[in-house]
Structures are given as C-alpha cells and as structure tokens.
C-alpha positions in Angstrom: 27.0 157.8 15.9 27.1 157.0 19.6 25.0 153.9 19.2 27.4 152.7 16.4 30.4 153.2 18.5 28.8 151.3 21.3 28.0 148.5 18.9 31.6 148.4 17.7 32.9 148.3 21.2 30.6 145.5 22.1 31.7 143.5 19.1 35.4 144.0 20.0 34.7 142.9 23.6 32.9 139.8 22.3 35.9 139.0 20.1 38.3 139.4 23.0 36.2 137.2 25.2 36.0 134.6 22.6 39.8 134.9 22.0 40.4 134.3 25.7 38.1 131.2 25.7 39.8 129.8 22.6 43.3 130.2 24.1 42.4 129.0 27.6 40.6 125.9 26.2 43.8 125.0 24.3 46.4 126.2 26.9 48.0 122.8 27.3 48.9 122.5 23.5 49.1 126.2 22.6 52.6 125.8 21.0 53.7 123.3 18.4 57.3 122.5 17.2 57.8 122.7 13.4 61.1 121.0 12.9 62.2 120.6 9.2 59.4 122.8 8.2 59.1 126.6 7.4 56.7 129.2 6.2 56.9 132.0 3.6 58.7 135.0 4.9 58.0 138.6 3.8 61.0 140.8 4.6 59.0 143.9 4.3 56.6 143.0 7.1 58.2 140.2 9.0 61.5 140.7 10.8 64.6 138.4 10.6 67.8 138.1 12.6 71.2 136.8 11.8 74.1 135.3 13.8 71.5 134.1 16.3 70.8 130.9 18.1 67.5 129.0 18.8 66.9 130.6 22.3 67.5 134.1 21.0 65.2 133.4 18.1 62.5 132.1 20.4 62.9 135.2 22.7 62.7 137.6 19.7 59.4 135.9 18.7 57.9 136.0 22.2 58.6 139.7 22.4 56.3 140.3 19.4 52.8 139.4 20.3 51.4 139.8 16.8 53.8 137.2 15.3 52.4 133.6 15.0 55.6 131.6 14.7 59.3 131.5 13.9 61.9 129.4 12.1 65.5 129.0 13.1 67.9 127.8 10.4 70.7 126.1 12.3 73.2 125.9 9.4 73.2 129.7 8.8 72.1 131.0 12.2 69.2 132.8 10.6 66.0 133.6 12.6 62.8 134.2 10.6 59.7 135.6 12.3 56.3 134.8 10.8 53.3 137.0 10.9 51.2 134.6 8.9 51.6 130.9 8.5 51.7 130.2 4.8 53.5 126.9 4.1 56.7 127.3 2.1 58.0 125.0 -0.6 61.6 125.6 0.7 63.4 122.4 1.8 64.5 123.1 5.3 66.8 120.3 6.5 68.2 121.9 9.7 65.3 124.0 10.8 63.7 124.3 14.2 60.7 126.4 15.0 57.5 126.9 16.9 54.0 128.2 15.9 50.7 128.7 17.6 48.1 125.9 17.1 44.3 125.6 17.5 43.8 129.1 15.9 40.8 129.8 13.7 41.7 128.9 10.1 41.3 132.4 8.8 44.2 133.5 11.0 46.5 131.9 8.3 44.5 133.2 5.3 46.1 135.9 3.2 44.3 139.2 3.5 44.6 142.9 4.4 45.6 144.2 7.8 42.0 144.4 9.1 40.0 143.4 12.1 40.5 139.7 11.3 44.2 140.1 11.9 43.8 142.3 14.9 41.7 139.4 16.4 44.3 136.8 15.5 47.0 139.0 17.0 45.0 139.1 20.2 44.7 135.4 20.3 48.5 134.9 19.7 49.3 137.5 22.3 47.1 135.7 24.9 48.6 132.4 24.0 52.1 133.7 24.5 51.1 135.2 27.9 49.7 131.9 29.0 52.8 130.1 27.9 55.0 132.6 29.8 52.9 132.1 32.9 53.3 128.3 32.6 57.0 128.6 32.1 57.3 130.9 35.1 55.2 128.5 37.2 57.4 125.7 36.1 60.5 127.6 37.3 58.8 128.6 40.5 57.7 125.0 41.2 61.2 123.7 40.5 62.6 126.4 42.9 60.0 125.4 45.6 60.8 121.7 45.2 64.5 122.5 45.6 63.9 124.6 48.6 61.7 121.9 50.1 64.4 119.3 49.6 67.0 121.6 51.2 64.6 122.2 54.1 64.1 118.4 54.5 67.9 117.9 54.5 68.4 120.6 57.1 65.5 119.3 59.2 67.0 115.8 59.2 70.4 117.2 60.3 68.7 119.2 63.1 66.8 116.1 64.2 69.9 114.0 64.3 71.7 116.7 66.3 68.8 117.0 68.7 68.7 113.2 69.1 72.4 113.2 69.9 72.0 116.1 72.4 69.0 114.4 73.9 71.0 111.1 74.4 73.8 113.1 76.0 71.4 115.0 78.3 69.7 111.7 79.2 73.0 110.2 80.2 74.0 113.3 82.2 70.6 113.2 83.9 71.0 109.6 84.9 74.4 110.4 86.4 72.9 113.4 88.3 70.0 111.3 89.6 72.4 108.6 90.8 74.5 111.3 92.6 71.3 112.7 94.2 70.3 109.2 95.3 73.8 108.6 96.8 73.4 111.8 98.8 70.0 110.8 99.9 71.3 107.4 101.0 73.9 109.2 103.3 71.2 111.4 104.9 69.2 109.9 107.7 65.6 109.4 106.7 64.3 111.1 109.9 65.9 114.5 110.3 65.0 116.7 113.2 62.0 118.9 112.7 64.0 122.1 112.7 65.7 120.9 109.4 62.3 121.4 107.7 60.7 124.1 109.8 62.8 127.1 110.3 63.1 130.8 109.5 65.8 132.6 107.5 68.5 135.2 108.3 68.9 137.0 104.9 69.7 140.6 105.6 73.0 141.5 103.8 74.0 144.0 106.5 74.7 141.0 108.9 77.9 140.3 107.0 80.9 140.9 109.3 82.5 143.4 106.9 79.5 145.8 107.5 80.3 148.7 109.8 78.2 150.0 112.7 75.4 151.3 110.5 73.4 149.8 107.6 72.9 151.6 104.3 70.0 153.5 105.8 72.4 154.8 108.5 70.6 152.8 111.3 71.7 150.3 113.9 69.8 147.0 114.2 69.1 144.4 116.9 67.7 140.9 117.1 64.9 141.7 119.5 61.7 143.8 119.6 63.4 147.0 120.9 63.4 150.1 118.8 64.2 153.8 119.2 65.0 156.8 117.0 68.4 155.6 116.0 68.0 151.8 116.1 65.3 149.2 115.3 64.6 145.5 115.0 66.4 143.6 112.2 64.1 143.2 109.2 64.7 139.4 109.1 64.3 138.8 112.8 61.0 137.1 113.7 61.6 136.3 117.4 63.5 133.5 119.0 63.6 130.1 117.3 65.3 128.1 114.6 67.1 130.0 111.8 69.0 129.1 108.6 71.5 131.7 107.2 71.0 132.3 103.4 72.4 134.7 100.9 72.9 137.6 100.7 73.5 137.3 104.5 75.9 134.4 103.9 75.7 130.8 105.0 76.8 130.6 108.6 76.7 132.6 111.9 80.2 133.9 112.5 82.3 131.5 114.7 84.8 134.1 116.0 84.4 137.6 117.4 84.5 140.3 114.7 85.1 143.1 117.1 82.6 145.8 118.2 80.6 148.0 115.9 80.2 145.6 113.0 77.3 143.9 111.3 75.2 147.2 111.5 75.1 147.0 115.3 77.1 147.9 118.5 77.4 144.4 119.9 77.9 141.7 117.2 76.8 138.2 118.1 78.8 135.0 117.2 78.7 131.3 118.1 81.2 129.6 120.4 81.7 125.9 120.3 82.2 122.9 118.0 79.9 122.6 115.0 78.1 119.2 114.5 79.6 117.2 111.6 77.2 114.2 111.3 73.9 114.7 109.5 71.1 114.9 112.1 73.5 115.7 114.9 72.7 118.6 117.3 75.5 120.3 119.3 75.2 122.6 122.3 76.9 125.9 121.8 77.2 129.4 123.4 76.0 132.5 121.6 78.2 135.5 122.6 77.7 139.2 122.1 80.8 141.4 122.0 80.5 144.4 124.3 83.3 145.3 126.8 84.7 141.8 126.2 84.3 139.3 123.4 81.6 137.2 125.2 80.3 139.6 127.9 76.7 138.8 127.1 76.1 135.1 126.4 73.4 132.5 126.3 73.3 128.7 125.7 71.8 127.4 122.5 72.1 124.7 119.9 73.1 124.0 116.2 71.8 121.2 114.1 73.5 119.6 111.1 70.9 119.1 108.4 73.1 117.7 105.6 74.6 120.6 103.6 73.4 123.4 105.9 73.2 124.3 109.6 70.1 125.3 111.5 70.7 127.6 114.6 68.4 127.6 117.6 68.7 131.4 118.4 67.6 133.3 121.5 66.9 137.0 121.2 69.8 139.3 121.9 70.3 140.5 125.4 69.6 144.1 124.6 69.9 146.7 121.9 72.0 147.2 120.1 73.0 143.6 119.5 72.5 141.2 116.6 74.0 138.0 115.1 76.8 138.4 112.6 77.1 136.1 109.5 79.7 135.0 106.9 79.9 132.9 103.8 82.5 130.5 105.3 83.6 129.3 108.7 
C-alpha cells in the first residue's frame, strides 16, 4: 500500500511539473480573446452572473482557478463561466470573452470529473497566476516609470535652482573679492613687523566692568609676581607687542576706569592720541591708577595695522596692576 501511495504521489508531482512547464513555455500567449464566439454552458456545474459588465465578468472568472474561460454578453449583461470549452452553435453577435490557449487537447474533451480534469484545472490555475503576475508587473512598471519621470522633473527643477543660486553666489563672491582688493590697495604693502608678530590679551576679566576680583576670587597682575591672593594674568607672556581680542574686547582702555576694576587693584590704561594711518606708530603713555589716575606710568607705543591696533606693552610697575580693556574707544 505504501509503495502504491508513493507511486501515485510521484505521478501527481510529475503532472504538476509538466503543467508548470507547459504554462511557463506559453506564458506570453496564455490568454486568447474570443469575441463573437461562445461555448456551451451547463448551469448545473458552471456559474453565471447577471447585470454584470466585462471587467466584473473577467474578475469572477479569474477568482475560479478551475474555470477555463468566460463569455460576456453585452446586450443582456450576462456573464457565463466555462469549465470546459465545447464550441456552441449559438450565434453571439455582441459577445466578448477570454479562454486559456495552448492546453492539451483532452482538457476540452467531455469526460467525468477525474484526474484528467484535476490536471487541466492545475494548468489553468497556473496560467491565471502567471497572468496576474504579468498584470501586476505591468502596473508596477508603469508606477516606477511615472515615479522616475517625476524624479527627473524634480531633479531638473533642483538643478535650475542650484544654477541660479550658484550664479548669485558667484556674483556676490566677485563683489566681495573686489572689496577685499580695495582694502588691500589701501593698506601699505610693508606693515611693521609687530602687525604680524604679536601676542594676544584675551582674558575676559580685563573688561573695565569687572570688579576687583575675577570669577575665581583672585586679583591679577601683568608681571611675574604672585602671592596667596594674587597671581600673573593667564594671558600675560611678558613685555612685548599685544593685540586685544574677544572676549577681552578690542582695545586697551583710553580713560581711567577708577581703582579696583578689571580684576586688579591698579587698572592700567593708555594716554595719548591713537594712530589713524595704516602702518603709523604713535608714542603713548601707559598709566596705572593708584592714588591718582596716572601715579605709575611708562612710555610705550601703539601701531595702526589696518583694522586693529597693536600695543607695545611694558610689564606693570608692581602687583596688583594690569591693563584694562574695552570693545570700543
């Protein structure tokens, strides 16, 4: 018994494999229109639908894998589904339909519901599945083509926008380069060395609005002295040329701020006229406010470097004294 069942199963598998090969080999012309032609219809075994249209009739047929074709009568709206394809003598003037083609001839031969028909139903079912896949692929390809066209249009718009922005930026860059060149033309080619080689005063506590102590509750000075309650400024590197930069400001203060400002006891400021011509150097006096506004002072210089000043700074007289700064003169 077991060997018989195995033989039957192998036979069924061979039939299914052959069915797949048959359908796949004829996938391109699996369906055929049958306009003005119909087939015999057995109401006991083959369904029919009324008040229908062609698409609904087609969909009914495709939902029944064992059915081999359909006929839609346009004048009455009748949909006939065919299980077998026996030609009918009926004159069908306004008929439209579809059937499966390239099937073995015995699929259309009258006979009992046996293995032959099971085999034919398998073929028709596979054919319908392949047709559905092809229709779906067609829809997907159409959708992809549409999306591709939309992407191309959007890309072209973006490209045009980028070209316009690039043209605008190019124009602005040319104006900027011209302005830079104009500024360069106004600056002497040979600036003093200190305009290129200098240190920076950048400690924020130098600002004149700071009180006697910095945020660490210490007093600072612009020399090497230090003690328990005061120490050297973190941006002081010894006497020499300095440029003031944020957050300390842009300039050394040009008026006395009063004692106990700029995180020190004796704030330093510059007294004298500032140079106005690029490359010009002016002699000035650096004062440290103690008992009077300029009790401690020393002679120094300031150089105009075209957009910024460089100060030739000596060390403070003693601790606790340091230079005060501001963002404007």
